[in-house]
C-alpha positions in Angstrom: -18.1 35.3 -17.5 -20.1 33.5 -15.1 -19.1 29.9 -14.1 -22.7 28.7 -14.7 -22.4 29.6 -18.4 -19.3 27.3 -18.8 -21.0 24.1 -17.5 -23.2 22.2 -19.9 -26.8 21.7 -18.8 -27.8 18.4 -17.1 -26.1 16.5 -14.4 -22.5 17.3 -13.3 -19.7 15.2 -14.8 -18.6 13.7 -11.5 -22.1 12.4 -10.8 -22.4 11.0 -14.3 -19.1 9.0 -13.9 -20.2 7.8 -10.5 -23.4 6.3 -11.9 -21.7 4.4 -14.7 -21.5 0.6 -14.2 -18.1 -0.9 -13.4 -16.6 -2.9 -16.3 -16.2 -6.5 -15.5 -13.7 -8.8 -17.1 -14.8 -11.7 -19.4 -13.2 -14.2 -17.0 -11.8 -14.0 -13.5 -8.0 -13.6 -13.2 -8.0 -15.2 -9.7 -7.6 -18.8 -10.7 -4.4 -18.0 -12.7 -3.1 -15.8 -9.8 -3.9 -18.6 -7.3 -1.9 -21.1 -9.3 1.1 -18.7 -9.3 0.8 -18.2 -5.5 0.6 -21.8 -4.6 2.3 -22.6 -1.2 5.6 -24.4 -1.6 6.6 -22.7 -4.8 9.4 -20.2 -4.6 8.4 -16.7 -5.6 12.0 -15.4 -6.0 14.0 -17.6 -8.3 16.6 -14.9 -9.3 18.7 -15.4 -6.1 19.1 -19.1 -7.0 19.9 -18.3 -10.6 22.4 -15.6 -9.5 24.1 -18.0 -7.0 24.3 -20.7 -9.6 25.7 -18.4 -12.3 28.4 -17.3 -9.8 29.3 -20.9 -9.0 29.5 -21.7 -12.7 31.7 -18.7 -13.2 34.0 -19.6 -10.4 34.4 -23.1 -11.9 35.6 -21.8 -15.3 39.3 -22.0 -15.8 40.9 -18.6 -15.2 43.3 -18.8 -18.2 42.7 -20.6 -21.4 45.8 -22.1 -23.2 47.1 -20.0 -26.0 47.5 -21.9 -29.3 51.2 -22.1 -30.3 52.5 -20.9 -26.9 53.8 -24.4 -26.0 55.9 -24.6 -29.2 57.3 -21.1 -29.0 59.2 -20.6 -25.7 60.8 -17.4 -26.9 60.5 -14.2 -25.0 58.1 -12.8 -27.7 55.9 -15.8 -27.4 55.8 -15.6 -23.6 55.0 -11.9 -23.8 52.2 -12.6 -26.2 50.8 -15.4 -24.0 51.0 -13.1 -21.0 49.2 -10.4 -22.9 46.4 -12.8 -24.0 46.1 -14.1 -20.4 46.0 -10.6 -19.0 43.3 -9.6 -21.5 41.2 -12.6 -20.4 41.7 -11.7 -16.7 40.6 -8.1 -17.5 37.5 -9.4 -19.4 36.5 -11.7 -16.5 37.1 -8.9 -14.1 34.7 -6.7 -16.1 32.1 -9.4 -16.1 32.4 -9.8 -12.3 32.2 -6.1 -11.8 28.9 -6.0 -13.7 27.6 -8.9 -11.7 28.5 -7.1 -8.4 26.8 -3.9 -9.7 23.6 -5.9 -10.3 23.8 -7.8 -7.0 24.8 -5.0 -4.7 22.1 -3.3 -2.8 22.4 0.1 -1.2 19.4 -0.6 1.0 19.4 -1.4 4.7 22.0 -4.0 5.8 23.5 -5.0 9.1 26.6 -3.3 10.4 28.6 -6.5 10.1 27.7 -7.0 6.5 28.5 -3.3 5.7 31.8 -3.5 7.5 32.7 -6.7 5.6 31.8 -5.1 2.3 33.8 -2.0 3.1 36.8 -4.1 4.0 36.6 -6.0 0.7 36.2 -2.7 -1.1 39.3 -1.2 0.6 41.3 -4.3 -0.4 40.1 -3.9 -4.0 41.1 -0.2 -4.0 44.6 -1.0 -2.6 45.0 -3.7 -5.2 43.9 -1.4 -8.0 46.4 1.2 -6.9 49.2 -1.4 -6.9 48.2 -2.5 -10.4 48.3 1.1 -11.6 51.8 1.7 -10.1 53.4 -1.6 -11.2 54.4 -2.0 -14.9 56.3 -5.4 -14.7 54.3 -7.9 -16.9 54.8 -10.8 -14.5 53.7 -8.8 -11.5 50.8 -7.3 -13.4 49.6 -10.9 -14.2 49.8 -11.9 -10.5 48.0 -8.7 -9.4 45.2 -9.2 -11.9 44.8 -12.8 -10.7 44.6 -11.5 -7.1 42.0 -8.9 -8.2 39.9 -11.6 -9.8 39.9 -13.7 -6.7 38.9 -10.7 -4.6 36.1 -9.8 -7.0 34.9 -13.4 -6.8 34.8 -13.0 -3.0 32.8 -9.7 -3.3 30.4 -11.3 -5.7 29.9 -14.3 -3.5 29.1 -12.0 -0.5 26.6 -10.0 -2.5 24.8 -12.9 -4.0 24.8 -14.8 -0.7 23.3 -11.8 1.0 20.5 -11.6 -1.5 19.9 -15.4 -1.5 19.7 -15.5 2.3 17.4 -12.5 2.4 15.1 -14.2 -0.1 15.1 -17.3 2.2 14.3 -15.1 5.2 17.6 -16.1 6.9 20.0 -13.8 8.7 23.1 -12.9 6.7 25.2 -12.1 9.8 25.1 -15.7 11.1 26.0 -17.0 7.6 28.8 -14.5 7.4 30.4 -15.5 10.6 30.2 -19.2 9.7 31.4 -18.8 6.1 34.1 -16.1 6.4 
């Protein structure tokens, strides 16, 4: 078949589309956009919210009292209290790990920040290995508390890095002065 037989008679389709008028909106979107882009208003509020949530999380008590644990000082009561506290530490650790996963950025960062993050990651890995190897309940509780403190440090570094980047400030200077 010939290509001329497949095309409908009249003007080509591309030309017909080119001659159509542009659709105009009923009202301009610029005034609403200009209000949102006013100078002085922060465009990125999530770093502040993330930093505030981390601060609120760090102020929460690490272990809630277990009802009845004061009146039952037996070994079974102590073991149950330790078990409950250990479960709470594990739950908070899980929450912090999710926060760190959200806050961490695999994008470009300075060598200082990358080295500091790697150091904290190595400490966390060593602590996890010790937790896995140790089965003493008292030592497990201590190790999980240490892990929680380390995770709080990692979360503070990650959220601070995002906050300072949103502010346009250098993370390395803040890292040296804070840590």
